[in-house]
C-alpha positions as CSV (number, residue, x, y, z in Angstrom):
1,M,26.8,184.1,102.7
2,G,25.1,181.8,100.2
3,L,24.2,178.5,101.6
4,T,22.3,177.6,98.3
5,H,23.8,174.7,96.8
6,G,23.4,173.0,93.3
7,G,22.1,169.4,93.0
8,E,18.3,170.4,92.7
9,F,17.6,167.3,90.5
10,W,15.2,165.7,92.9
11,E,12.9,168.7,93.5
12,Y,11.5,168.3,89.9
13,E,9.0,165.7,88.9
14,S,9.8,165.7,85.4
15,K,13.6,165.2,85.5
16,P,15.5,167.9,84.0
17,I,18.9,167.4,81.9
18,D,21.3,168.6,84.9
19,F,23.8,171.0,83.8
20,S,23.8,172.6,87.4
21,A,25.7,169.5,89.1
22,N,29.4,169.4,88.0
23,I,29.4,165.5,87.7
24,N,30.8,163.2,85.3
25,P,28.1,163.0,82.4
26,L,29.4,159.3,81.8
27,G,28.2,158.4,85.2
28,P,30.0,155.9,87.4
29,S,32.6,153.3,86.1
30,R,30.7,149.9,85.1
31,R,33.2,148.4,87.6
32,A,32.1,150.6,90.5
33,L,28.4,149.6,90.0
34,K,29.3,145.7,89.5
35,A,31.0,146.3,93.0
36,I,28.2,147.2,94.8
37,D,26.9,143.9,96.8
38,T,23.6,144.2,98.2
39,D,24.1,141.3,100.1
40,K,26.6,143.4,102.3
41,V,23.8,145.6,103.5
42,E,23.0,143.5,106.7
43,H,26.8,143.9,107.8
44,Y,28.7,146.8,109.1
45,P,31.3,148.5,107.0
46,P,35.2,148.4,107.7
47,Q,35.7,150.7,110.6
48,S,39.2,151.7,109.4
49,S,38.8,151.3,106.0
50,E,42.3,150.4,105.5
51,K,41.8,148.6,102.0
52,L,40.3,151.9,100.5
53,K,43.2,153.9,102.1
54,K,45.7,151.5,100.2
55,A,43.8,151.9,97.0
56,L,44.0,155.6,97.5
57,S,47.6,155.4,98.3
58,V,48.3,153.8,95.0
59,Y,46.2,156.2,93.0
60,T,47.6,159.5,94.8
61,G,51.0,158.3,95.7
62,A,50.5,159.6,99.4
63,R,51.3,157.0,102.2
64,V,48.3,155.3,104.1
65,E,49.0,157.4,107.3
66,E,48.7,160.8,105.3
67,I,44.9,159.6,104.3
68,I,41.8,160.4,106.0
69,L,38.1,159.3,104.6
70,G,35.0,161.4,105.0
71,N,31.4,161.1,104.5
72,G,31.4,163.3,101.3
73,S,34.0,166.3,101.4
74,V,31.8,168.5,103.7
75,E,32.1,166.1,106.6
76,L,35.9,167.0,106.4
77,I,35.3,170.6,105.9
78,K,33.5,170.7,109.2
79,D,35.8,168.4,111.1
80,F,38.8,170.4,110.0
81,C,37.1,173.8,111.1
82,S,36.0,172.1,114.6
83,I,39.6,171.1,115.3
84,F,41.6,174.1,114.0
85,L,39.4,177.0,114.7
86,E,38.6,179.0,117.6
87,K,36.3,182.0,118.1
88,S,39.5,184.2,118.4
89,D,40.3,182.9,114.9
90,N,39.5,184.1,111.4
91,S,39.5,182.3,107.9
92,V,40.7,183.8,104.4
93,I,38.6,182.5,101.6
94,A,39.5,182.8,97.9
95,Q,35.9,183.9,96.8
96,P,33.4,183.2,95.0
97,A,33.9,179.5,96.2
98,F,31.9,176.4,98.0
99,S,29.6,178.0,100.6
100,E,30.6,175.3,103.4
101,Y,34.2,176.9,103.9
102,E,32.3,180.0,105.1
103,R,29.5,178.2,106.9
104,Y,31.8,176.3,109.1
105,S,34.4,178.8,109.6
106,K,31.8,181.0,111.1
107,I,30.4,178.2,113.2
108,F,33.6,177.2,114.8
109,G,35.8,180.2,114.4
110,G,35.4,184.0,114.3
111,E,35.7,186.5,111.3
112,V,35.8,185.4,107.5
113,K,37.8,187.4,105.2
114,N,36.5,186.8,101.6
115,V,39.0,187.5,99.3
116,F,38.2,189.0,95.6
117,S,40.9,188.9,92.8
118,K,42.1,191.9,91.6
119,R,42.1,190.5,88.2
120,G,38.5,189.3,87.5
121,F,38.5,185.8,89.0
122,E,42.3,185.1,88.7
123,H,43.6,184.9,92.4
124,T,47.3,185.3,92.9
125,G,49.2,184.8,95.9
126,D,49.4,188.5,96.8
127,D,45.8,188.7,96.6
128,I,45.5,185.8,99.3
129,I,48.4,187.0,101.4
130,E,47.4,190.5,101.9
131,A,44.2,189.3,103.3
132,A,45.7,187.0,105.9
133,G,46.6,188.5,109.4
134,N,47.9,187.7,112.9
135,D,44.5,185.9,113.8
136,T,44.4,183.9,110.5
137,K,44.1,180.1,111.4
138,I,43.1,178.9,107.8
139,I,43.5,179.8,104.4
140,F,41.0,178.0,101.9
141,V,41.7,177.9,98.1
142,C,39.6,175.5,95.7
143,R,41.9,174.6,92.9
144,P,40.5,174.3,90.5
145,N,38.1,176.6,91.8
146,N,34.3,176.3,91.6
147,P,32.5,178.3,90.2
148,T,35.0,180.2,88.1
149,G,37.3,177.2,87.1
150,W,40.2,179.2,87.7
151,T,43.4,177.3,88.9
152,V,45.7,179.2,91.2
153,L,49.3,178.8,89.6
154,E,51.8,176.5,91.2
155,E,54.3,179.3,91.8
156,D,51.6,181.2,93.6
157,M,50.5,178.4,95.7
158,S,54.2,177.9,96.7
159,E,54.4,181.5,97.7
160,I,51.2,181.1,99.9
161,L,52.6,177.8,101.4
162,E,56.1,179.5,102.4
163,Y,53.9,182.6,103.8
164,A,51.5,180.3,105.7
165,L,54.2,178.0,107.5
166,K,56.0,180.9,108.6
167,R,52.9,182.2,110.2
168,D,51.3,178.9,111.4
169,I,48.5,179.1,109.2
170,L,46.8,176.0,107.8
171,L,46.4,175.9,103.8
172,F,43.2,174.2,103.1
173,V,43.1,173.2,99.3
174,D,40.0,171.7,97.7
175,E,40.9,169.8,94.7
176,A,37.2,168.4,93.9
177,F,38.0,169.1,90.2
178,I,41.5,168.4,89.8
179,E,41.0,165.2,87.8
180,F,39.6,167.2,85.2
181,S,42.3,169.7,85.2
182,A,45.7,169.7,83.4
183,N,47.3,171.0,86.5
184,S,49.3,169.2,89.1
185,S,48.0,168.2,92.4
186,L,49.5,169.6,95.5
187,I,49.4,166.2,97.2
188,K,53.4,165.9,96.5
189,R,53.9,168.9,98.4
190,V,52.2,167.4,101.8
191,R,55.5,166.1,102.6
192,D,57.3,169.4,102.9
193,F,54.5,171.3,104.5
194,E,53.0,170.1,107.6
195,N,50.3,173.0,107.2
196,L,49.2,171.7,104.1
197,F,45.9,169.8,103.9
198,V,44.5,168.7,100.4
199,L,40.7,167.9,100.0
200,R,39.8,165.1,97.3
201,T,36.5,163.7,96.2
202,L,34.9,160.8,94.4
203,T,31.6,162.9,93.9
204,K,32.7,164.7,90.7
205,F,35.0,162.9,88.5
206,F,34.0,159.3,89.7
207,A,30.4,160.2,89.6
208,L,29.4,158.9,93.0
209,P,27.7,161.9,94.7
210,G,24.8,159.8,96.3
211,L,27.5,157.5,98.0
212,R,29.0,160.4,99.8
213,I,32.8,159.9,99.8
214,G,35.6,162.3,100.2
215,Y,39.2,162.1,101.4
216,G,41.9,164.5,102.6
217,I,45.7,164.2,102.5
218,G,47.9,165.7,105.2
219,C,50.8,165.1,107.4
220,P,50.4,162.3,109.5
221,K,50.1,164.5,112.9
222,L,47.2,166.6,111.2
223,I,45.6,163.4,110.1
224,K,45.9,161.9,113.5
225,L,44.0,164.9,114.8
226,L,41.2,164.7,112.1
227,E,40.7,161.0,113.0
228,S,40.2,161.8,116.7
229,V,36.8,163.5,115.8
230,K,35.7,161.0,113.1
231,S,32.8,159.3,113.4
232,P,32.9,155.5,113.3
233,W,31.7,153.7,110.0
234,N,31.4,156.8,108.4
235,I,31.9,155.2,104.9
236,N,29.0,152.8,104.3
237,I,29.9,149.6,102.7
238,F,28.8,150.5,99.0
239,A,30.7,153.5,98.9
240,H,33.7,151.6,100.2
241,D,33.6,148.9,97.5
242,A,32.5,151.3,94.5
243,A,35.6,153.7,95.5
244,I,37.9,150.9,95.1
245,A,36.4,149.7,91.8
246,S,36.5,153.3,90.4
247,L,40.2,154.0,91.3
248,R,41.2,150.9,89.8
249,D,39.4,151.3,86.5
250,K,42.1,153.0,84.2
251,R,40.1,152.7,81.2
252,F,37.3,154.7,82.8
253,I,39.7,157.5,84.0
254,E,41.3,158.1,80.6
255,G,38.2,157.5,78.8
256,T,36.7,160.2,80.9
257,K,39.4,162.5,80.6
258,E,39.5,162.2,76.7
259,F,35.5,162.6,76.7
260,I,35.5,165.8,78.7
261,K,38.3,167.2,76.6
262,K,36.6,166.9,73.4
263,E,33.1,168.1,74.5
264,K,34.7,171.0,76.6
265,I,35.8,172.4,73.4
266,F,32.7,172.0,71.4
267,L,30.7,173.4,74.2
268,K,32.8,176.6,74.7
269,K,32.9,177.2,70.9
270,G,29.1,177.2,70.9
271,L,28.6,179.3,74.0
272,E,30.9,181.8,72.6
273,E,29.1,182.2,69.5
274,L,26.1,183.6,71.7
275,N,28.2,186.7,72.5
276,V,28.2,186.0,76.1
277,K,31.0,186.0,78.3
278,V,32.8,182.5,78.8
279,Y,35.4,182.4,81.5
280,E,38.5,180.1,80.9
281,S,38.1,176.8,82.9
282,D,40.3,174.2,84.1
283,A,37.6,172.2,85.3
284,N,34.3,170.3,83.6
285,F,32.1,173.3,83.7
286,F,32.1,177.1,82.4
287,L,31.1,180.2,84.5
288,L,28.9,182.5,82.0
289,R,28.3,186.3,82.2
290,H,25.6,188.2,80.5
291,E,23.3,191.1,81.0
292,W,20.7,188.6,82.0
293,N,18.9,187.9,85.0
294,S,20.3,184.4,86.2
295,R,16.8,183.4,88.0
296,E,14.9,184.2,84.8
297,V,17.2,182.2,82.7
298,K,17.1,179.3,85.2
299,K,13.3,179.4,84.9
300,D,13.0,179.6,81.1
301,L,15.5,176.5,80.7
302,L,13.5,174.6,83.2
303,K,10.5,175.0,80.7
304,E,12.9,173.4,78.2
305,G,13.8,170.2,80.4
306,I,17.2,172.0,81.4
307,L,18.4,172.8,85.1
308,I,21.4,175.1,85.4
309,R,23.2,176.7,88.2
310,D,22.0,180.0,89.1
311,C,25.2,181.5,90.6
312,S,23.7,184.7,92.3
313,S,24.2,183.1,95.8
314,F,28.0,182.8,95.2
315,S,30.0,185.7,97.3
316,G,31.0,188.3,94.7
317,L,28.7,187.1,91.9
318,D,25.3,188.4,90.9
319,T,22.2,187.8,88.7
320,R,24.5,188.2,85.5
321,Y,26.4,184.7,86.2
322,I,25.2,181.2,85.5
323,R,27.3,178.0,85.6
324,L,26.9,174.9,83.1
325,C,28.6,171.7,83.4
326,I,29.9,169.6,80.3
327,R,27.4,166.9,79.1
328,N,27.2,164.8,76.0
329,R,27.2,166.2,72.4
330,S,23.1,166.0,72.1
331,E,22.7,167.4,75.5
332,N,25.2,170.2,75.0
333,L,23.7,171.0,71.6
334,R,20.2,171.4,73.2
335,L,21.7,173.4,75.9
336,I,23.0,175.9,73.3
337,R,20.0,176.2,71.0
338,S,17.8,176.9,74.2
339,L,20.4,179.6,75.5
340,K,20.5,181.2,71.9
341,A,16.8,181.6,72.0
342,I,16.9,183.3,75.5
343,V,19.5,185.7,74.4
344,A,17.8,186.8,71.0
345,R,14.7,187.4,72.8
346,G,16.4,189.3,75.7
347,V,15.4,188.9,79.3
348,K,15.0,191.0,82.4
349,K,18.7,192.2,83.4
350,G,20.4,191.3,86.5
351,T,21.9,193.7,89.0
352,N,25.2,195.2,88.4
353,C,25.7,197.0,91.7
354,E,29.0,197.4,93.2
355,Y,27.7,196.2,96.5
356,Y,26.0,193.3,95.4
357,P,25.3,190.7,97.2
358,C,25.1,192.6,100.5
359,H,21.3,192.3,100.4
360,F,19.4,188.9,100.8
361,E,18.4,186.2,98.7
362,G,15.2,187.5,96.5
363,Q,15.5,191.2,97.6
364,D,15.4,194.1,95.2
365,C,17.5,196.9,95.8
366,T,14.9,199.2,97.5
367,F,16.7,199.3,100.6
368,C,19.7,201.1,98.7
369,F,17.5,204.1,98.6
370,C,15.9,203.7,102.3
371,I,16.3,207.1,103.8
372,F,17.0,205.3,107.1
373,Y,19.8,203.2,105.5
374,P,22.1,202.6,107.4
375,C,20.2,202.6,110.6
376,M,22.4,200.0,112.3
377,D,19.6,198.5,114.2
378,K,20.9,194.9,114.6
379,S,17.3,193.5,115.3
380,R,16.8,194.6,111.4
381,G,20.2,194.0,109.9
382,S,24.0,193.2,110.1
383,F,27.3,194.2,108.6
384,V,28.5,191.8,105.8
385,T,31.3,191.6,103.3
386,G,30.1,193.3,100.0
387,K,31.4,192.4,96.4
388,D,34.5,194.6,96.6
389,G,35.7,193.0,100.1
390,K,34.4,195.9,102.0
391,K,32.0,195.7,104.9
392,V,28.3,197.1,104.0
393,W,25.4,197.2,106.0
394,T,22.4,194.5,104.8
395,C,19.0,194.9,105.5
396,K,18.4,191.3,105.7
397,N,15.9,191.0,108.6
398,C,14.1,194.2,107.8
399,R,10.7,194.7,106.3
400,D,10.0,198.3,107.5
401,I,10.2,200.2,104.2
402,H,8.8,197.2,102.2
403,D,5.5,196.8,104.0
404,P,3.0,199.6,102.4
405,K,1.2,200.1,105.9
406,T,4.6,200.6,107.7
407,V,5.8,203.5,104.7
408,K,2.1,205.0,104.9
409,K,2.7,205.5,109.0
410,I,6.1,206.8,108.7
411,L,4.8,209.4,106.2
412,K,2.1,210.3,108.6
413,T,4.5,210.5,111.5
414,S,6.8,212.6,109.4
415,D,3.6,215.0,108.6
416,Q,4.8,214.7,105.1
417,Q,8.1,216.3,105.5
418,E,10.7,215.9,102.8
419,L,13.0,213.3,104.8
420,E,15.7,213.3,102.7
421,S,16.3,217.1,104.0
422,L,16.3,216.0,107.4
423,D,19.7,214.8,108.9
424,F,20.1,211.1,109.7
425,Q,19.3,211.3,113.4
426,E,16.0,213.3,112.8
427,R,14.9,210.4,110.2
428,L,15.6,207.8,112.6
429,K,13.7,209.7,115.5
430,I,10.8,209.7,112.9
431,K,11.5,205.9,112.4
432,E,11.4,204.9,115.8
433,G,8.2,206.8,116.5
434,A,6.4,205.2,113.3
435,M,7.6,201.8,114.3
436,E,6.2,202.1,118.3
437,G,3.6,199.1,118.6
438,F,4.9,197.0,115.7
């Protein structure tokens, strides 16, 4: 489960052009910035934030009683899982996706079933429904999806909604990037499906990540349950005022959509000329695949003052994948030129293993050839879901065969036998003898 996020901008002394965080490149609305009144810092923010909820009601068409506010979308993911999941429940997640769905599902619930599409990254209703079972409590779908940009079709969402309602399963739909998309929001379906919760944020389109403000929409009964665990004053006064101003700035909203549409066409054309795979996207970013090593590409681009998202930490992806957000024309041109140079000179290829990412971050594939694999020793490893959705053994906590001293001792204990010729139990016995005293 990759918990690595983007948003590393502050880690670098010389601030790079940030293509890693999918934020509106135009920055926040000017009206939002003007609304931030520093004189208010000595006062508590409104506890119920009714004024903001009313502004969201006008913006989304949802009723005030169908809206809940969060200190960023992550707080709402956490609260949702804490209320509705028990250890006997499992969650179904359309992968690759934002790691926090899986993180909080495992903290508050039981097993997580990761769903990988049978058609690239284009999930269908059948993909997701097939993964659900009697113990499934929540289905997570990001729409448009991050990092792939794919939007599950509305007819497929209807199929999932109907299925989930009959099975008493909650459908959690993350629409963090919906404003960048030409697709319709599912907010209009909340009144027909009491099992539907739609997550939204002012982080991406409205470029307010530093103020941490998200919101969710669901039936009043569901919202009331979420309100019962919400922290008081979870929306600070600056976020409160900037959010209201942003939602009312129609000129900013329309200007952003036009800008993204234009630059998206330009960037996609430039990237495709590099002979890399550019996935179709309904959002303000592109997922790219090429026979490179994403970690090396990231390092090389940082030398050029450019920060991109290495996608190898996403479930189901590997070091062939990177993600780029859309920025302004001069920055997009600079990115294209830098990537062109990288592709032209070639870099160390990323892994293309069907079991990736069963191993841990930064580890090579040596363990795949381990003569003790899989040892099933839970002090050294565990089962995880591999790229194809099957359970595989990971050597996450094992350093046995990667430590030269240990290897030397194992070989000495085996008396230089051809270990591969021994059966598995004989090999494990040799290993246990070599590891005594370690």
